[in-house]
ChimeraX commands (.cxc) that place a marker at each C-alpha (Angstrom):
marker #1 position 0.56,64.35,212.50 radius 0.5
marker #1 position 4.27,63.73,212.36 radius 0.5
marker #1 position 5.77,61.88,209.35 radius 0.5
marker #1 position 8.41,60.21,211.49 radius 0.5
marker #1 position 5.64,58.68,213.58 radius 0.5
marker #1 position 3.81,57.26,210.55 radius 0.5
marker #1 position 6.90,56.10,208.63 radius 0.5
marker #1 position 7.49,52.94,210.72 radius 0.5
marker #1 position 3.86,51.93,210.13 radius 0.5
marker #1 position 4.06,52.60,206.37 radius 0.5
marker #1 position 7.44,50.96,205.78 radius 0.5
marker #1 position 6.11,47.36,205.45 radius 0.5
marker #1 position 3.41,48.58,203.07 radius 0.5
marker #1 position 5.93,50.50,200.95 radius 0.5
marker #1 position 8.26,47.48,200.85 radius 0.5
marker #1 position 5.40,45.23,199.69 radius 0.5
marker #1 position 4.38,47.74,197.01 radius 0.5
marker #1 position 7.97,48.00,195.78 radius 0.5
marker #1 position 8.30,44.18,195.76 radius 0.5
marker #1 position 5.10,43.91,193.72 radius 0.5
marker #1 position 6.32,46.47,191.19 radius 0.5
marker #1 position 9.72,44.78,190.85 radius 0.5
marker #1 position 8.13,41.34,190.52 radius 0.5
marker #1 position 5.87,42.62,187.76 radius 0.5
marker #1 position 8.80,44.14,185.88 radius 0.5
marker #1 position 10.88,40.98,186.20 radius 0.5
marker #1 position 7.94,38.80,185.14 radius 0.5
marker #1 position 7.29,40.98,182.09 radius 0.5
marker #1 position 10.93,40.89,181.08 radius 0.5
marker #1 position 11.06,37.11,181.51 radius 0.5
marker #1 position 7.97,36.73,179.34 radius 0.5
marker #1 position 9.49,38.84,176.57 radius 0.5
marker #1 position 12.74,36.85,176.68 radius 0.5
marker #1 position 10.87,33.53,176.59 radius 0.5
marker #1 position 8.74,34.71,173.65 radius 0.5
marker #1 position 11.82,35.96,171.77 radius 0.5
marker #1 position 13.73,32.71,172.16 radius 0.5
marker #1 position 10.60,30.63,171.49 radius 0.5
marker #1 position 10.21,32.37,168.14 radius 0.5
marker #1 position 13.86,31.77,167.32 radius 0.5
marker #1 position 13.62,28.09,168.23 radius 0.5
marker #1 position 10.43,27.72,166.18 radius 0.5
marker #1 position 12.13,29.40,163.21 radius 0.5
marker #1 position 15.11,27.04,163.48 radius 0.5
marker #1 position 12.80,23.99,163.57 radius 0.5
marker #1 position 10.93,25.29,160.52 radius 0.5
marker #1 position 14.19,25.99,158.65 radius 0.5
marker #1 position 15.42,22.47,159.48 radius 0.5
marker #1 position 12.20,20.96,158.14 radius 0.5
marker #1 position 12.43,22.94,154.89 radius 0.5
marker #1 position 16.09,22.01,154.43 radius 0.5
marker #1 position 15.34,18.32,155.05 radius 0.5
marker #1 position 12.50,18.38,152.52 radius 0.5
marker #1 position 14.77,20.00,149.94 radius 0.5
marker #1 position 17.56,17.49,150.50 radius 0.5
marker #1 position 14.98,14.69,150.30 radius 0.5
marker #1 position 13.68,16.03,146.98 radius 0.5
marker #1 position 17.21,16.33,145.59 radius 0.5
marker #1 position 18.07,12.79,146.69 radius 0.5
marker #1 position 14.83,11.44,145.24 radius 0.5
marker #1 position 15.48,13.24,141.94 radius 0.5
marker #1 position 18.98,11.75,141.75 radius 0.5
marker #1 position 17.68,8.25,142.52 radius 0.5
marker #1 position 14.61,8.32,140.29 radius 0.5
marker #1 position 14.58,11.21,137.83 radius 0.5
marker #1 position 11.57,9.87,135.94 radius 0.5
marker #1 position 9.48,9.08,139.02 radius 0.5
marker #1 position 6.06,10.72,139.27 radius 0.5
marker #1 position 5.87,13.77,141.55 radius 0.5
marker #1 position 3.85,11.88,144.17 radius 0.5
marker #1 position 6.68,9.35,144.58 radius 0.5
marker #1 position 9.24,12.15,144.91 radius 0.5
marker #1 position 7.05,13.89,147.48 radius 0.5
marker #1 position 6.60,10.72,149.54 radius 0.5
marker #1 position 10.35,10.07,149.47 radius 0.5
marker #1 position 11.10,13.65,150.52 radius 0.5
marker #1 position 8.66,13.49,153.43 radius 0.5
marker #1 position 10.09,10.14,154.54 radius 0.5
marker #1 position 13.61,11.60,154.37 radius 0.5
marker #1 position 12.58,14.67,156.37 radius 0.5
marker #1 position 10.84,12.58,159.07 radius 0.5
marker #1 position 14.03,10.57,159.51 radius 0.5
marker #1 position 16.36,13.58,159.32 radius 0.5
marker #1 position 14.63,16.04,161.64 radius 0.5
marker #1 position 12.24,14.16,163.93 radius 0.5
marker #1 position 12.42,16.97,166.48 radius 0.5
marker #1 position 10.95,19.38,163.94 radius 0.5
marker #1 position 8.05,17.02,163.27 radius 0.5
marker #1 position 7.47,16.53,166.98 radius 0.5
marker #1 position 7.46,20.26,167.73 radius 0.5
marker #1 position 5.69,21.61,164.64 radius 0.5
marker #1 position 3.26,18.72,164.04 radius 0.5
marker #1 position 2.82,19.44,160.31 radius 0.5
marker #1 position -0.09,17.72,158.61 radius 0.5
marker #1 position 0.41,15.49,155.57 radius 0.5
marker #1 position -1.27,17.98,153.18 radius 0.5
marker #1 position 1.04,20.75,154.43 radius 0.5
marker #1 position 4.09,18.54,153.97 radius 0.5
marker #1 position 2.93,17.60,150.48 radius 0.5
marker #1 position 2.49,21.26,149.50 radius 0.5
marker #1 position 5.92,22.12,150.90 radius 0.5
marker #1 position 7.54,19.20,149.09 radius 0.5
marker #1 position 5.76,20.13,145.85 radius 0.5
marker #1 position 7.20,23.63,146.20 radius 0.5
marker #1 position 10.64,22.16,146.83 radius 0.5
marker #1 position 10.37,20.17,143.58 radius 0.5
marker #1 position 9.70,23.39,141.69 radius 0.5
marker #1 position 12.60,25.07,143.48 radius 0.5
marker #1 position 14.96,22.19,142.68 radius 0.5
marker #1 position 13.93,22.27,139.01 radius 0.5
marker #1 position 14.53,26.02,138.87 radius 0.5
marker #1 position 17.96,25.59,140.45 radius 0.5
marker #1 position 18.84,22.81,138.00 radius 0.5
marker #1 position 17.99,25.06,135.05 radius 0.5
marker #1 position 20.16,27.94,136.25 radius 0.5
marker link #1:1,2 radius 0.2
marker link #1:2,3 radius 0.2
marker link #1:3,4 radius 0.2
marker link #1:4,5 radius 0.2
marker link #1:5,6 radius 0.2
marker link #1:6,7 radius 0.2
marker link #1:7,8 radius 0.2
marker link #1:8,9 radius 0.2
marker link #1:9,10 radius 0.2
marker link #1:10,11 radius 0.2
marker link #1:11,12 radius 0.2
marker link #1:12,13 radius 0.2
marker link #1:13,14 radius 0.2
marker link #1:14,15 radius 0.2
marker link #1:15,16 radius 0.2
marker link #1:16,17 radius 0.2
marker link #1:17,18 radius 0.2
marker link #1:18,19 radius 0.2
marker link #1:19,20 radius 0.2
marker link #1:20,21 radius 0.2
marker link #1:21,22 radius 0.2
marker link #1:22,23 radius 0.2
marker link #1:23,24 radius 0.2
marker link #1:24,25 radius 0.2
marker link #1:25,26 radius 0.2
marker link #1:26,27 radius 0.2
marker link #1:27,28 radius 0.2
marker link #1:28,29 radius 0.2
marker link #1:29,30 radius 0.2
marker link #1:30,31 radius 0.2
marker link #1:31,32 radius 0.2
marker link #1:32,33 radius 0.2
marker link #1:33,34 radius 0.2
marker link #1:34,35 radius 0.2
marker link #1:35,36 radius 0.2
marker link #1:36,37 radius 0.2
marker link #1:37,38 radius 0.2
marker link #1:38,39 radius 0.2
marker link #1:39,40 radius 0.2
marker link #1:40,41 radius 0.2
marker link #1:41,42 radius 0.2
marker link #1:42,43 radius 0.2
marker link #1:43,44 radius 0.2
marker link #1:44,45 radius 0.2
marker link #1:45,46 radius 0.2
marker link #1:46,47 radius 0.2
marker link #1:47,48 radius 0.2
marker link #1:48,49 radius 0.2
marker link #1:49,50 radius 0.2
marker link #1:50,51 radius 0.2
marker link #1:51,52 radius 0.2
marker link #1:52,53 radius 0.2
marker link #1:53,54 radius 0.2
marker link #1:54,55 radius 0.2
marker link #1:55,56 radius 0.2
marker link #1:56,57 radius 0.2
marker link #1:57,58 radius 0.2
marker link #1:58,59 radius 0.2
marker link #1:59,60 radius 0.2
marker link #1:60,61 radius 0.2
marker link #1:61,62 radius 0.2
marker link #1:62,63 radius 0.2
marker link #1:63,64 radius 0.2
marker link #1:64,65 radius 0.2
marker link #1:65,66 radius 0.2
marker link #1:66,67 radius 0.2
marker link #1:67,68 radius 0.2
marker link #1:68,69 radius 0.2
marker link #1:69,70 radius 0.2
marker link #1:70,71 radius 0.2
marker link #1:71,72 radius 0.2
marker link #1:72,73 radius 0.2
marker link #1:73,74 radius 0.2
marker link #1:74,75 radius 0.2
marker link #1:75,76 radius 0.2
marker link #1:76,77 radius 0.2
marker link #1:77,78 radius 0.2
marker link #1:78,79 radius 0.2
marker link #1:79,80 radius 0.2
marker link #1:80,81 radius 0.2
marker link #1:81,82 radius 0.2
marker link #1:82,83 radius 0.2
marker link #1:83,84 radius 0.2
marker link #1:84,85 radius 0.2
marker link #1:85,86 radius 0.2
marker link #1:86,87 radius 0.2
marker link #1:87,88 radius 0.2
marker link #1:88,89 radius 0.2
marker link #1:89,90 radius 0.2
marker link #1:90,91 radius 0.2
marker link #1:91,92 radius 0.2
marker link #1:92,93 radius 0.2
marker link #1:93,94 radius 0.2
marker link #1:94,95 radius 0.2
marker link #1:95,96 radius 0.2
marker link #1:96,97 radius 0.2
marker link #1:97,98 radius 0.2
marker link #1:98,99 radius 0.2
marker link #1:99,100 radius 0.2
marker link #1:100,101 radius 0.2
marker link #1:101,102 radius 0.2
marker link #1:102,103 radius 0.2
marker link #1:103,104 radius 0.2
marker link #1:104,105 radius 0.2
marker link #1:105,106 radius 0.2
marker link #1:106,107 radius 0.2
marker link #1:107,108 radius 0.2
marker link #1:108,109 radius 0.2
marker link #1:109,110 radius 0.2
marker link #1:110,111 radius 0.2
marker link #1:111,112 radius 0.2
marker link #1:112,113 radius 0.2
marker link #1:113,114 radius 0.2
marker link #1:114,115 radius 0.2
view
């Protein structure tokens, strides 16, 4: 059996195998890139939500220093919803989660005010 006689018959098969390997490599690389940037975008949305809650807490504290914590929390959540609607749409945080975050932001704002 002569290799030069078989080569023309094997060439289409070798080309298909090479195309499959390259497609798999490109698909894997694309998936890693998409995952990497998806994580970065998610992190930015989360950071924006936290920043909006903090600015809402600070604004609520300036407007109503003696208000009960629940009022401050509601004002902060309202402010954040208006400030970063894209974060709410993408992250879909529940009200209890938002309340816990805002409560933590109150504590953070108090700590900062004491320093």
